[in-house]
C-alpha positions in Angstrom: 7.4 -1.4 -13.8 9.9 -2.2 -11.1 10.6 -4.9 -9.8 12.7 -3.6 -6.6 10.0 -4.3 -4.5 11.9 -2.8 -1.6 11.5 0.7 -3.3 8.0 0.2 -4.2 7.2 -0.9 -0.6 9.1 2.2 0.6 7.0 4.6 -1.8 3.7 2.9 -0.5 5.1 3.4 3.1 5.9 7.3 2.9 2.1 8.0 1.1 0.1 6.0 4.0 2.4 7.3 6.6 4.5 4.2 9.0 3.0 5.9 12.1 -0.8 5.9 10.3 -0.9 2.0 10.0 -2.2 0.3 12.2 -2.2 -3.2 10.3 -1.4 -4.2 6.6 -2.8 -7.8 5.2 -3.8 -8.9 1.7 -6.4 -11.1 -0.7 -5.2 -12.3 -3.4 -5.4 -8.7 -5.5 -5.4 -6.1 -3.1 -3.2 -4.3 0.1 -5.1 -3.6 3.0 -3.9 -0.7 5.2 -6.1 -0.3 8.1 -5.2 3.3 9.2 -5.5 5.5 12.0 -6.4 8.6 9.6 -7.6 7.9 5.5 -7.2 11.7 5.4 -3.6 11.9 5.8 -3.2 9.9 2.7 -2.4 11.0 -0.7 -4.4 8.2 -2.8 -3.4 10.7 -5.8 -0.1 9.9 -5.0 -0.9 6.3 -4.0 -2.5 6.3 -7.7 0.2 7.9 -9.6 2.4 4.6 -8.7 3.2 3.1 -12.1 2.3 -0.8 -10.1 -1.0 0.7 -7.9 -4.3 0.1 -10.2 -6.8 1.5 -8.3 -7.1 3.2 -4.4 -10.4 2.9 -2.4 -11.0 3.4 1.3 -13.6 1.2 2.9 -14.2 2.6 6.8 -10.7 2.8 8.1 -8.8 1.2 5.9 -7.7 1.8 2.0 -7.2 -0.4 -0.4 -5.0 -0.6 -3.2 -5.0 -2.9 -6.2 -1.6 -4.2 -7.6 -0.6 -7.3 -9.5 -0.3 -10.4 -7.4 3.4 -11.4 -8.2 4.0 -7.4 -7.0 1.7 -8.3 -4.0 3.3 -11.1 -2.7 7.0 -9.1 -3.1 5.8 -5.5 -1.8 3.8 -7.2 1.4 7.2 -9.0 2.3 9.1 -5.6 2.2 5.8 -3.8 3.9 6.3 -5.6 7.4 10.0 -4.6 7.5 8.9 -1.2 7.5 5.9 -1.1 9.9 
């Protein structure tokens, strides 16, 4: 599992699409992206990342399960891309 959170954040944002992101937040276990077009996201590619345990869509959002430490550190890095 990668500890380079900047690389992980960049991989995630590349899959989701920086121009596709309306907002990103998190709870204790999930990154929560509100996106313009969920169909633009390759969920299989997202789930292929070792750090992503699962991913699912809810209306216009996509939620990805990460370990808590990863989540906190990755969220900090994601904000630098958005």
